[in-house]
C-alpha positions in Angstrom: 4.8 -1.4 6.7 4.1 1.0 9.5 5.1 5.1 8.5 3.7 7.9 9.9 2.2 9.8 6.9 -1.1 13.1 6.8 -3.9 11.8 5.2 -7.2 12.3 5.9 -10.0 14.6 5.7 -9.8 16.6 8.2 -7.2 19.2 7.6 -6.1 18.0 11.7 -4.5 15.1 10.0 -3.8 17.0 6.4 -0.8 19.2 9.0 -0.6 16.7 12.4 0.1 13.2 10.7 -0.3 9.9 12.2 0.4 5.7 12.2 -0.4 4.0 8.8 -0.4 0.3 7.6 0.0 -0.8 5.1 0.5 -4.6 4.1 1.2 -5.8 0.7 0.3 -10.0 -1.1 1.0 -9.8 -4.2 -0.4 -12.4 -6.6 2.0 -14.9 -9.5 3.9 -17.7 -10.2 6.7 -18.0 -7.4 8.4 -21.1 -9.1 10.7 -19.3 -11.6 11.8 -17.5 -8.3 12.1 -20.3 -6.7 14.1 -22.9 -8.5 16.1 -20.1 -10.2 17.4 -18.5 -7.1 16.7 -15.1 -9.4 16.1 -11.8 -8.5 14.7 -10.9 -11.8 11.6 -13.0 -11.5 10.1 -12.4 -8.7 9.1 -8.7 -7.2 12.3 -7.4 -5.5 10.3 -7.0 -1.8 13.1 -3.1 -1.6 11.3 -2.0 -5.0 7.8 -2.4 -3.4 8.1 -0.4 -0.5 9.7 2.1 -2.1 7.0 2.3 -4.1 4.6 2.3 -1.1 6.6 4.7 1.0 6.6 7.4 -2.6 3.0 7.0 -2.2 2.6 7.1 1.4 5.0 10.1 2.4 4.7 12.4 -0.7 1.2 12.1 -1.5 -2.5 13.9 0.8 -5.3 12.5 0.0 -8.7 12.2 2.0 -9.4 8.8 2.0 -6.9 6.0 2.9 -9.0 4.4 0.0 -7.6 6.6 -2.5 -4.4 5.1 -0.9 -5.3 1.3 -1.3 -6.0 2.6 -5.2 -2.6 4.6 -6.0 -0.6 1.9 -3.9 -2.1 -1.2 -6.3 -2.2 1.0 -9.4 1.6 1.5 -9.1 2.8 -2.3 -8.1 1.0 -4.4 -10.9 2.4 -1.5 -13.6 6.0 -1.4 -11.9 5.4 -5.4 -11.9 3.4 -6.9 -15.1 5.0 -10.7 -13.9 1.9 -9.9 -10.7 -1.3 -11.2 -11.3 -3.0 -8.8 -8.5 -2.1 -7.6 -5.6 -4.3 -7.1 -2.6 -3.3 -3.7 -0.2 -4.9 -3.0 3.5 -4.0 0.0 5.3 -5.2 0.3 8.4 -5.3 3.7 10.5 -5.6 2.9 13.9 -6.3 5.8 14.9 -9.2 7.5 12.8 -10.6 10.6 14.1 -14.7 11.3 15.7 -16.0 10.7 18.7 -14.4 8.0 19.7 -11.3 7.2 18.0 -11.6 3.6 16.2 -9.8 1.0 13.8 -10.4 2.3 11.2 -8.7 -0.1 7.3 -9.5 -0.6 3.4 -8.4 -3.9 1.7 -8.6 -3.7 -1.5 -7.7 -6.3 -4.6 -7.0 -5.7 -7.6 -5.8 -7.8 -10.7 -3.7 -7.1 -13.8 -6.1 -5.5 -16.7 
């Protein structure tokens, strides 16, 4: 998922913004959805997009680690059938003496 958002340690990052990429891998039993063709038996991708967009676009975090944690927690809360989620946040133009690609990837399990 691609978003133009305002996360970063520096003030100019929160003012000017930049592109972020968020990807998720959900771990769950897909057999019930696959055999029944019932959306209620899986995680609704539209709802996942809405969750990620709300967190990414309506908040400003210093760290992409925090952004990833908030997304993981929200997905696990919304979808109890998801056993675990891996969230990767990419910041392709992280500031520094030389611009570089920064990314974090976390995996969180249902408690």
